[in-house]
N, C-alpha and C positions, 0 to 999 in steps of 0.2 A: 891458867895455861901459861906456858912459857912464851917468850917474845916471838919465837919462830913459829909457834903453833896457834896463834891467836885466831879465833873465829873472826870472820869479816866484820861483824857488828862490834866486837871488842876492839878491833883496830880502829874503827871509826870513832868509837867512844873515847879511846885513848888519844885520838888526834886533837880533840877539843879540850883544852885545859884552862882552868881559870879559878877564880875565887869560889865559884859555886860547885866545884868538884869536877872531876874528869868527865868530859862528854855531856854535861848538863846543857850547855848552850847548843851543842850539836843536836841533841835529842829534841830540844824545843823547836829548833829550826826545821828539823826533818819532819816533825809532826804537825807542821802548819796547815796541811791540807784540811784537817779537822781540828778546829780550835777547841781547846779544853773549855768546859763551862767556866765562865768568870774570867777567862784570859782576855786581856785587852790588847788589841792591835795598836800600834803607834798611830797617833793622829798627825796629819799633815796640816799645819795651820793655813787657813785660807783655801784649802783644796775644795771644800764643798761649795763655797762661794764662786770660785773660779769655774768649777764644772757647771754650776747653774747658769752663770753668765754666758759661758760658751754655748750651752744648750739653748739658752734663750736667743742668742744671736742667730744660731742656725735655724731655729723655729721661726724667728721673725723673717728671715730670708725666704723660707718655705712658704709662709703665709703671704708674703709679698708676691711670690710667683703665682700662688693660687688666685689671688685677687686679680692679677694681670690676666690670668686664664679666664676668669669669670667675665671680666670686661671685654676681652677679645671675643668671647662667645656671645656678647651682648645680652647677658643675663643680669637681672636685677637681684639685689639681696633677697627680696621677697620670693622670687622664683627659686633661688638656690635654697632658701629656707624651706619652701614647700617640698622640694625634692628630698631634702634631708630629714623632713619631719620635725622641724623645729620652728622657732619664731625668727622674724626678720631682725629683731633686736639682738638675739643670740648670735646671728651671723655678723651683725655690726660689731658686737663685742669681740668676736673672734678676729675679724679683720683689723680692728684697731689695736689689737694686742692686749686689750684689757683683760682677756680671759687666758688662763694657762690651759690651752686645749690639750686634750688627750690625743694620742696617736689615732685612735679609732674615729674621733671627731674630724681630724684632718683628713683621714681616708674617706669619710662620708662626704666631706666638702669636695674633695677632689673628684669623687664619683659623680657628684651633682653637677660639676662643670665639665664632665666628660673626660676626666683624666684619672690617672692612677699614680700613687706615690710609690717610688722604688726605694726601699730602705737598704742601706749598705753600712757595714761597719768599716771603720778606717782607723789608722794609727792616730793616737791622740796627740801626737806632736803638732804644735802650732805651725801654721804656715808663716812664711816670712812676712814682715809688716807690709801692708798694701797688697798682698797676694791673696786672692780668693781661694778658699779651700775647694777642691774639686769633687770630693766624695761626700757631700752632705746629702740628706734626703732630697730627692729631686722629683719633679712632676714629669710624667710621660703620658703619651697618648695611649 
């Protein structure tokens, strides 16, 4: 087609130019919703470790809150374990942080101490140093 009568897709393809041919980069970016088999997304060095560390910190705060709720309710680990249908040693491992607990396990623990976990999604931007994040999972009545 002529320059004045380009179809919308042809104008977009013509906009991206480079070594790999007109529009190749644009097409690959536009098609990112469904990655082609074998296509590798770029890896961010240290991202996985950073995400795991952040999740572990928030989970540790949540477990600390749950332990405080258990103690405030004057429940022993054995009583909580019986309510959860597990052993006292499993509850001790959960409370110590030695176990990487599933969300369902944390929810069962919360229910055993008379609470409920409210899950919220939040922006992944880090809070300022020394500032506590306000939107991590929390325990409620």
